[in-house]
C-alpha positions as CSV (number, residue, x, y, z in Angstrom):
1,M,-62.2,74.1,226.9
2,S,-64.3,75.2,223.7
3,T,-63.0,78.1,222.0
4,P,-65.0,80.6,219.8
5,A,-64.7,78.7,216.4
6,D,-65.8,75.8,218.1
7,G,-69.6,77.2,217.1
8,N,-68.6,77.6,213.6
9,I,-68.0,73.9,212.9
10,S,-71.3,72.2,212.5
11,R,-73.2,70.6,209.5
12,R,-75.2,73.4,209.1
13,S,-72.4,75.7,208.6
14,F,-70.6,72.8,206.4
15,F,-73.8,72.5,204.1
16,S,-73.9,76.5,203.8
17,F,-70.2,76.8,203.0
18,L,-71.1,74.2,200.1
19,L,-74.0,76.1,199.0
20,V,-72.5,79.5,199.3
21,G,-69.4,78.3,197.5
22,G,-71.5,76.1,194.6
23,G,-73.2,79.6,194.2
24,A,-69.9,81.8,194.1
25,T,-68.6,79.1,191.3
26,L,-71.6,79.5,189.3
27,L,-71.9,83.5,189.8
28,Q,-68.2,82.8,188.5
29,Y,-68.6,81.2,185.3
30,L,-72.0,83.3,184.7
31,I,-69.6,86.6,184.9
32,M,-67.1,85.0,182.6
33,A,-69.7,83.8,180.2
34,L,-71.6,87.2,180.0
35,L,-68.2,89.0,179.3
36,L,-67.0,86.7,176.7
37,W,-70.4,87.0,174.8
38,T,-70.5,90.5,175.0
39,T,-67.2,92.1,175.1
40,N,-63.9,91.3,173.4
41,L,-62.1,90.2,176.7
42,S,-59.6,87.2,176.9
43,P,-61.2,84.0,178.7
44,T,-58.3,84.9,181.2
45,V,-59.3,88.3,182.1
46,A,-63.2,87.3,181.8
47,S,-62.4,84.5,184.3
48,S,-60.1,86.4,186.7
49,T,-63.1,89.4,186.7
50,G,-66.0,86.4,187.5
51,F,-63.3,85.2,189.9
52,L,-62.9,88.4,191.9
53,I,-66.6,89.6,191.7
54,S,-67.7,86.2,193.2
55,A,-65.1,86.0,196.2
56,V,-66.9,89.4,197.3
57,F,-69.9,87.6,197.0
58,N,-68.3,84.4,198.8
59,Y,-67.3,86.4,201.9
60,W,-70.5,88.4,201.9
61,A,-72.3,85.3,202.0
62,N,-69.9,83.1,204.5
63,A,-69.9,86.1,206.6
64,R,-73.8,86.4,206.8
65,Y,-75.2,83.2,206.3
66,T,-72.5,80.5,207.1
67,F,-70.8,82.2,210.0
68,G,-73.5,84.4,211.7
69,G,-72.1,87.5,211.3
70,Q,-70.4,87.8,215.1
71,H,-66.5,88.4,214.0
72,D,-64.5,91.4,213.4
73,H,-65.1,92.2,209.7
74,R,-62.2,94.1,208.7
75,A,-59.9,91.6,210.6
76,S,-62.1,88.5,208.6
77,A,-62.0,90.5,205.4
78,L,-58.0,90.2,205.6
79,R,-58.1,86.6,206.9
80,F,-60.4,85.9,203.6
81,I,-58.2,87.0,201.2
82,V,-54.9,85.5,202.9
83,T,-57.0,81.9,203.3
84,L,-58.1,82.3,199.6
85,C,-54.4,82.9,198.3
86,A,-53.5,79.7,200.3
87,G,-56.1,78.1,198.6
88,L,-54.8,78.8,195.4
89,A,-51.6,77.7,196.3
90,I,-52.8,74.4,197.3
91,N,-54.8,73.8,194.5
92,A,-52.0,74.2,191.9
93,L,-49.7,72.3,194.6
94,S,-52.1,69.3,194.8
95,L,-52.9,69.4,190.7
96,A,-49.2,69.1,190.2
97,L,-48.3,66.6,192.3
98,L,-51.3,64.4,191.4
99,Q,-50.2,64.9,187.7
100,A,-46.8,63.8,188.4
101,A,-48.3,61.2,189.8
102,G,-50.1,59.8,186.7
103,A,-53.6,61.2,187.7
104,P,-55.2,62.4,184.4
105,V,-56.1,66.1,184.6
106,W,-59.8,66.2,185.5
107,L,-59.5,63.3,188.2
108,A,-56.5,65.6,189.4
109,Q,-58.3,68.9,190.1
110,L,-61.2,66.8,191.1
111,I,-59.3,65.9,193.7
112,A,-57.7,69.3,194.4
113,T,-60.9,71.0,194.6
114,G,-61.9,68.5,197.4
115,I,-59.0,69.3,199.6
116,V,-59.0,72.9,198.9
117,F,-63.0,73.0,199.8
118,I,-61.9,70.9,203.2
119,W,-59.0,73.4,203.5
120,N,-61.6,76.8,203.3
121,Y,-64.1,75.3,205.2
122,L,-62.1,74.5,208.2
123,I,-59.7,77.6,208.1
124,N,-62.8,79.8,207.7
125,A,-64.6,78.3,210.3
126,I,-61.8,78.3,212.7
127,W,-59.8,81.3,211.7
128,T,-61.0,83.8,209.0
129,F,-64.5,84.0,211.0
130,R,-63.6,83.4,214.3
131,K,-66.5,85.1,217.0
132,R,-65.5,88.1,218.4
133,Q,-64.6,87.6,222.4
134,P,-66.8,88.8,224.8
135,S,-65.5,91.6,226.4
């Protein structure tokens, strides 16, 4: 038996999710650079500001383009925030464990990023942007 989330997992949605995530990352870095260039903000504040703005873009683009907008936006937005926080924790844990195992920081971060990408795609497809049940 198929579930409404099954339609969210596809080659098309995977590559769309990859493009949206890449765009969101680029947006974060551009905002950070702009803030560092034009203000006296610390790198941490500039990066965090870029991250928050890019997260809004990431939600909007994934809701509209990647997963087709056939979901309850109030529920999806809250689920997106939960997924985002869980991804942050997974990134930190993966990075710490890989470094403890002797991996160089750059390699540990690349692997952690891959783990979080797969986590985010699957959870967003199955749970965050779950399609509405027909009434």
